[in-house]
C-alpha positions, 0 to 999 in steps of 0.5 A: 254305913248306908244312909237311910231315907228320911220321912220325905224319902231324901237321904241324910247323906245328901242333905249333909253334902248340900249343907257343906260349903261349895268346893273352893269356897272360903271363910273370907268369901262367907265373911265378905258376903255376910258383911255385905248382906248385913250392911244392906239390911242395916241401910234399909233398917236405918231408913225405916227407923228414920221414917218412923216405921220400925223400932230402933232397938233391933240390930241388923244381925238380929234381923238377918238371924230371923230371916235366915231362920225362916228359910229353914222351914222350907223343908216342911210341908206347908212351909209357905203358909208358915213363913208368911205367918212368921213374917207377919208376926215378925213385922208386927214386932218391928213396928212402933207401938202406940205411944212410941215416938215416930 
């Protein structure tokens, strides 16, 4: 079955090919990369919590999911404005609320 172009003129087959892991990549490489990124995010978040800048009830894995999710909007028209808005909302939600201890 031949692939049909989507509304942006791209073929679904090409999109699926790009979404597959690179040839020669492995689950171990993915796991190691994910662990390193999550560790880095954890360190940054710990420093922000210690400085009283963000809440302490957000897991680094949740932060990574939110950031990765924002990346999926890149295929949409006007994606930059949408991502900036999502980042603003997300950061507002991370901040300590009035009355919470610093």
